MIROLUM-650905 format. One line per 3 residues: number of its first residue (from 1); for each residue x, y, z of N, C-alpha, C. Coordinates in Angstrom, 1 decimal. Each point is the difference from the previous one (the first is absolute). Layout:
N
NUM> X Y Z X Y Z X Y Z  ...;
//
This chain:
147
1> 99.3 -186.2 35.1 -0.2 -0.9 0.3 -1.7 0.0 -0.3  -1.0 -1.4 -0.4 -0.5 -0.2 -0.7 -0.5 -1.1 1.3  -1.7 0.7 -0.1 -0.6 -0.9 0.5 -0.8 -1.5 -0.8;
4> -0.4 -1.0 1.3 -0.5 -1.2 -0.9 -1.5 0.1 0.6  -0.8 0.2 -1.1 -1.6 -0.8 -0.1 -0.3 -1.0 0.4  -0.4 -0.4 0.7 0.1 -0.7 0.4 -2.2 -0.7 1.0;
7> 0.5 -1.3 0.8 -1.5 -0.4 -0.3 -0.7 0.8 1.2  0.5 0.1 0.3 0.2 1.1 1.8 -0.8 1.3 -0.9  0.5 1.1 -0.6 -0.3 0.8 -0.7 -1.2 -0.2 -1.1;
10> 0.0 -1.0 -0.8 -1.2 -0.7 -0.6 -1.4 -0.5 1.1  0.1 -0.2 1.4 -0.8 -0.6 1.0 -0.5 1.3 0.2  0.9 1.5 0.2 -0.3 1.3 0.6 -0.6 0.9 -0.6;
13> 0.2 0.0 -1.6 -0.7 0.1 -1.0 -1.6 -0.4 -0.2  0.3 -1.2 0.1 -2.2 -0.3 -0.3 -0.2 0.2 1.1  0.6 -0.1 1.0 -1.1 -0.4 1.9 -0.3 1.8 -0.4;
16> 0.8 1.6 0.0 -0.1 1.2 -0.3 -1.1 0.4 -0.7  0.2 -0.7 -1.1 -0.6 -0.1 -1.4 -1.4 -0.5 0.5  -0.8 -1.4 0.4 -1.4 -0.4 0.1 -0.3 1.2 1.8;
19> 0.8 0.3 0.1 -0.4 1.1 1.8 -0.5 0.7 -0.3  0.8 1.5 -1.5 -0.4 0.8 -0.5 -1.9 -0.5 -0.6  -0.1 -1.4 -0.9 -0.8 0.0 -0.7 -1.4 0.0 1.5;
22> 0.6 -0.9 0.9 -1.2 -0.2 0.9 -0.6 1.1 1.2  1.2 1.0 -0.3 -0.3 1.1 0.9 -1.4 0.7 -0.4  0.4 0.4 -1.6 -1.0 0.3 -0.8 -1.2 -0.7 -0.1;
25> 0.5 -0.8 -0.2 -2.5 -0.2 0.2 -0.2 0.0 1.0  0.7 -0.5 1.3 -0.9 0.1 1.0 -0.5 1.8 0.3  0.9 1.0 -0.8 -0.6 1.4 0.4 -0.8 0.0 -0.9;
28> 0.1 -0.6 -0.9 -1.3 0.7 -0.9 -1.2 -1.2 -0.1  -0.4 -1.4 0.9 -0.7 -0.3 0.7 -0.5 0.9 0.9  0.7 0.4 1.1 -0.1 0.9 1.2 -0.9 1.0 -0.4;
31> 0.2 0.9 -1.8 -0.1 0.9 0.5 -1.2 0.2 -0.7  -0.4 -1.4 -1.0 -1.2 -0.3 -1.2 -1.2 0.1 1.4  0.6 -0.8 1.1 -0.8 -0.9 1.1 -0.4 1.3 0.7;
34> 0.2 1.1 0.0 -0.1 0.9 1.0 -0.9 1.2 -1.2  0.3 -0.3 -1.2 -0.8 1.4 -0.7 -1.5 -1.2 -0.4  0.1 -0.8 0.0 -1.2 -1.0 -0.8 -1.7 0.7 1.0;
37> -0.8 0.7 -1.3 -0.9 0.2 0.9 -1.5 -0.7 -0.2  0.1 -0.9 -0.2 -0.3 -1.6 0.0 -1.1 -0.1 -1.7  -1.2 -1.0 0.7 -0.9 0.0 -1.4 -1.1 0.9 -0.7;
40> 0.3 -0.1 -0.9 -1.0 1.4 -0.9 -1.4 -1.0 0.0  -0.1 -1.5 0.0 -1.4 -1.2 0.4 1.0 -1.2 1.0  -1.2 0.3 1.0 -0.3 -1.8 0.9 0.8 -0.8 -1.2;
43> -1.4 -0.7 -1.0 -0.3 -0.9 -0.9 0.1 1.1 -1.1  0.9 -0.4 -1.0 0.1 -0.2 -1.9 -0.8 -0.7 -0.6  -0.5 -1.6 0.6 -1.3 -0.3 -1.5 -0.7 1.0 0.5;
46> -0.5 -0.7 1.6 -1.6 1.7 0.0 0.1 1.0 -0.7  0.8 0.9 0.3 0.2 1.6 -0.5 -0.1 -0.7 -2.0  0.4 -1.1 0.1 -0.1 0.5 -1.9 -1.0 -0.5 -0.5;
49> -1.5 -0.8 1.6 -0.8 -0.1 -0.8 -0.9 1.2 0.5  0.5 0.8 0.2 -0.7 1.8 0.0 0.2 0.8 -1.4  1.4 -0.6 -0.8 0.8 0.7 -1.0 -1.5 1.4 0.0;
52> -0.4 -1.1 -1.2 -0.5 0.1 -1.2 -1.3 1.2 0.5  -0.8 -0.3 1.4 -0.6 1.5 0.3 0.8 0.8 0.6  1.5 -0.4 0.4 -0.1 2.1 0.5 0.9 -0.1 -1.9;
55> -0.3 -0.2 -1.0 0.1 0.3 -1.3 -1.1 1.2 -0.8  -1.6 -0.6 1.0 -1.0 0.3 -0.4 0.3 1.1 0.9  0.2 0.2 1.4 0.3 1.1 0.5 0.5 1.3 -0.3;
58> 0.7 -0.5 -0.5 0.5 1.2 -0.4 0.8 0.5 -1.7  -1.1 -0.9 -0.7 -0.7 1.1 -1.0 -1.6 0.1 0.3  -0.6 -0.1 0.8 -1.0 1.0 0.8 0.6 1.1 0.5;
61> 0.9 -0.1 0.5 0.7 1.2 0.6 -0.1 0.6 -0.9  1.5 -0.3 -1.3 0.4 0.8 -0.3 -0.6 1.1 -1.4  -2.1 -1.2 0.6 -0.2 1.0 -1.4 -0.7 1.3 1.3;
64> -0.1 -0.1 0.4 -0.7 1.2 1.0 0.4 1.2 -0.3  1.4 -0.7 -0.4 0.5 2.1 -0.5 1.2 0.6 1.3  0.0 -0.8 1.2 0.4 0.2 1.4 1.4 0.2 -0.4;
67> 0.9 1.3 0.2 1.8 -0.5 0.4 0.3 0.5 1.0  1.1 0.0 0.8 1.2 0.4 1.2 1.0 -0.1 -0.7  0.1 1.0 0.7 1.0 1.4 -0.2 1.1 0.1 2.0;
70> 1.0 -1.0 0.0 0.5 0.5 1.3 1.5 0.6 0.1  -0.1 0.5 1.1 1.1 1.5 0.4 0.1 -0.3 0.9  1.6 1.3 0.4 0.1 -0.2 1.9 0.1 1.2 -0.3;
73> -0.9 1.1 1.0 0.8 1.7 0.1 0.1 -0.4 2.1  0.8 0.1 0.1 0.9 0.4 1.4 -0.1 -1.7 0.2  -0.3 -0.6 1.1 -0.6 -1.2 0.9 -1.5 -0.7 -0.3;
76> -0.8 0.8 -0.7 -1.6 -0.1 -0.8 0.8 -0.8 -1.5  -1.4 -0.9 0.2 -0.6 -0.1 -1.5 -0.7 0.8 -0.5  0.4 -0.3 -0.9 -1.3 1.2 -1.4 -0.7 -0.7 -0.5;
79> -0.9 -1.1 -1.1 -0.6 0.1 -0.3 -0.6 0.7 -0.9  0.5 0.4 -2.1 -1.0 0.1 -0.3 -1.1 -0.8 -0.6  -1.6 -0.2 0.1 -1.1 -1.0 -0.5 -0.1 0.8 -1.9;
82> -0.4 -0.5 -0.7 -0.6 -0.2 -1.5 -1.9 -0.2 0.4  -0.2 0.8 -0.9 -1.0 -1.0 -0.5 -1.4 -0.4 1.4  0.2 0.7 0.8 -1.3 0.1 1.3 0.7 1.2 0.3;
85> -1.1 0.7 0.8 -0.3 1.2 0.1 0.1 0.4 2.0  -0.9 -1.0 0.6 0.7 0.4 0.8 0.3 -2.3 0.7  0.4 0.3 1.1 0.0 -1.1 0.7 0.5 -0.3 1.5;
88> 0.0 -1.8 0.0 1.1 0.1 1.7 0.6 -1.1 -1.0  1.6 0.5 1.2 1.3 -0.6 -0.2 0.0 -0.7 0.9  0.0 -1.1 0.3 1.7 -0.9 1.0 0.6 -0.7 -0.9;
91> 1.0 0.4 0.8 1.4 -1.6 -0.6 1.1 -0.3 1.4  0.5 -1.7 -0.5 0.9 0.4 1.1 1.2 -0.4 -0.9  0.7 0.5 0.6 1.7 0.0 -0.2 1.0 -0.8 0.4;
94> -0.1 -0.9 -0.7 1.2 -0.9 0.5 1.8 0.2 -0.7  0.7 -0.7 1.1 1.4 0.0 -0.3 0.4 -1.2 -0.9  0.7 0.2 -1.4 0.1 -1.2 -0.5 0.7 -0.8 0.0;
97> 0.4 -0.4 1.4 1.0 -1.0 0.4 -0.4 -0.2 0.9  -1.5 0.4 0.7 -0.7 -0.1 1.5 0.6 -0.3 1.1  1.1 1.1 -0.1 1.1 0.6 1.3 -1.3 0.6 0.8;
100> -0.1 1.1 -0.4 -0.6 0.6 0.5 -2.0 -0.2 0.2  -0.5 0.1 0.8 -2.1 -0.5 0.1 0.2 1.1 -0.8  -1.6 -0.9 -0.3 -1.0 1.4 -0.7 0.0 1.5 0.2;
103> -0.4 0.6 -1.0 -1.0 1.5 0.7 -0.6 -0.2 -1.0  -1.5 0.3 0.8 -1.2 0.5 -0.7 -0.3 1.5 0.4  -0.7 0.0 -1.3 0.5 0.9 -0.4 -1.7 1.3 -0.1;
106> -0.5 1.7 0.0 -1.1 -0.1 -0.4 0.1 1.8 -0.1  -0.8 -0.4 -1.4 0.1 1.4 -0.6 -0.2 0.8 -0.2  -0.7 1.6 0.1 -0.2 1.3 0.3 -0.4 0.6 -1.5;
109> -1.1 0.4 -0.9 0.1 0.6 -1.1 0.3 1.5 0.1  1.5 0.4 -1.4 0.5 1.3 -0.2 -0.6 0.6 -0.6  -0.8 -0.1 -0.9 -0.7 -0.2 -1.7 0.6 -0.1 -0.6;
112> -0.6 -0.3 -0.8 0.4 0.6 -1.9 0.3 -2.1 -0.1  0.1 -0.7 0.3 -0.2 -1.1 0.4 1.3 -0.4 0.8  0.4 0.3 0.5 1.3 -0.2 1.2 -0.6 0.1 1.2;
115> 1.2 -1.1 0.5 -0.8 -0.5 2.1 1.1 -0.4 0.6  0.4 0.4 0.8 1.1 0.3 0.6 -0.6 -1.1 1.9  1.4 -0.4 -0.3 0.2 -1.8 1.2 -0.3 1.2 1.4;
118> -0.8 -0.3 0.9 0.1 0.3 1.1 0.8 0.1 1.3  0.8 -1.3 -0.2 1.4 0.3 1.0 0.6 -0.3 -1.4  1.3 -0.1 0.8 1.0 0.2 -0.7 0.5 -1.4 -0.6;
121> 1.0 -0.3 -0.6 0.3 -1.2 -1.0 1.9 0.2 1.1  0.8 -0.8 0.6 1.3 -0.3 0.2 0.7 -0.3 -1.5  1.1 1.1 0.2 1.2 -0.5 -1.3 0.2 -1.1 -0.8;
124> 0.5 0.0 -1.2 0.1 -1.7 -0.1 -1.2 0.2 -1.4  0.4 -1.4 -0.8 -0.4 -0.9 -1.5 -1.8 -0.4 1.2  -1.3 -0.1 -0.5 -0.9 -0.3 1.0 -1.1 -0.4 -1.8;
127> -0.3 -1.0 0.6 -1.3 -1.0 -1.5 -1.2 1.0 0.9  -1.5 0.3 -0.8 -0.7 0.9 0.4 -1.5 -1.1 -0.5  -0.9 -0.7 0.8 -0.8 -0.5 -0.6 -1.4 1.1 0.1;
130> -0.3 0.1 -0.6 -1.3 1.1 0.1 -1.0 -0.4 -1.0  -1.4 0.8 1.3 -1.0 -0.2 -0.1 -0.5 1.0 -0.5  -1.0 0.4 -0.8 -0.6 1.5 -0.8 -1.2 -0.9 -0.1;
133> -1.2 0.6 0.8 -1.1 -0.1 0.5 -1.0 0.9 -0.7  -0.6 0.2 -1.0 -1.0 1.0 -0.7 -1.4 -0.7 -1.0  -0.9 0.5 1.1 -1.4 -0.2 -1.2 -0.7 -0.4 0.7;
136> 0.5 -1.8 1.1 -0.4 -1.3 0.3 1.3 -0.5 -0.9  1.1 -0.1 -0.8 1.0 -1.2 -0.8 1.3 0.3 0.6  0.5 -0.1 -0.4 1.8 -0.8 1.3 0.9 -0.1 -1.1;
139> 1.2 1.1 0.0 0.9 -0.5 -1.1 0.8 -0.6 1.4  1.1 -0.8 -0.6 1.3 -0.3 1.0 1.4 0.2 -0.9  0.5 0.9 0.4 1.4 -0.2 -0.2 1.7 0.0 0.5;
142> 1.0 -0.7 -1.2 1.2 -0.2 1.1 1.2 1.2 -0.9  1.0 0.4 0.6 0.1 1.0 -0.1 1.6 0.1 0.0  0.6 0.5 0.3 1.0 0.4 0.5 0.6 1.2 1.2;
145> 0.2 0.9 1.1 0.3 0.8 0.3 1.5 0.5 -0.8  0.2 1.3 -0.6 1.1 1.2 -0.1 0.7 -0.5 1.4  1.4 -0.2 0.4 0.5 -0.4 1.4 0.2 2.0 -0.5;
//
C-alpha cells in the first residue's frame, strides 16, 4: 500500500525545515556574541584623523632598523631583538578574543640580543604589544606568540 503525501506532511516538512534553520541561527548568534572581544577603536572617525600620523610613526620606526622575533620556550616568551645592543623591554599579552585578562610581561636579558619574560604566559594563542626602550627612543611592535 502506498502512502499519500498530504497537506499535513507538507506542513510538518516546512515546520521541521524552519525549526532547523532557526536553531542553527540561534546557535551561531550565541557563539558569535560569546566570542566577540569588542571593538578595535571606540570611534572610527576620530581614529581615521590620526591615520597619517600613525603611518609617519611607523615609517620612522622602520628607519631605525629595529626588529623583534617572538618565540616560546616552555611557558616563557623569548624575544630576539636586532638593531639594538641593550634594551629595556616591556610587553602586554592580550588574548585575541578578549576571553582571558591581559598579562603584563617584563623581560630579562639573556645575552646576544635575546630576552626572556620573567613571568610565564599561559598556553594558547596570544597577541603581544611589545615596547622596546633604548637610548631615549622607544619602538612599538605587535606580534603573535606561537602556541
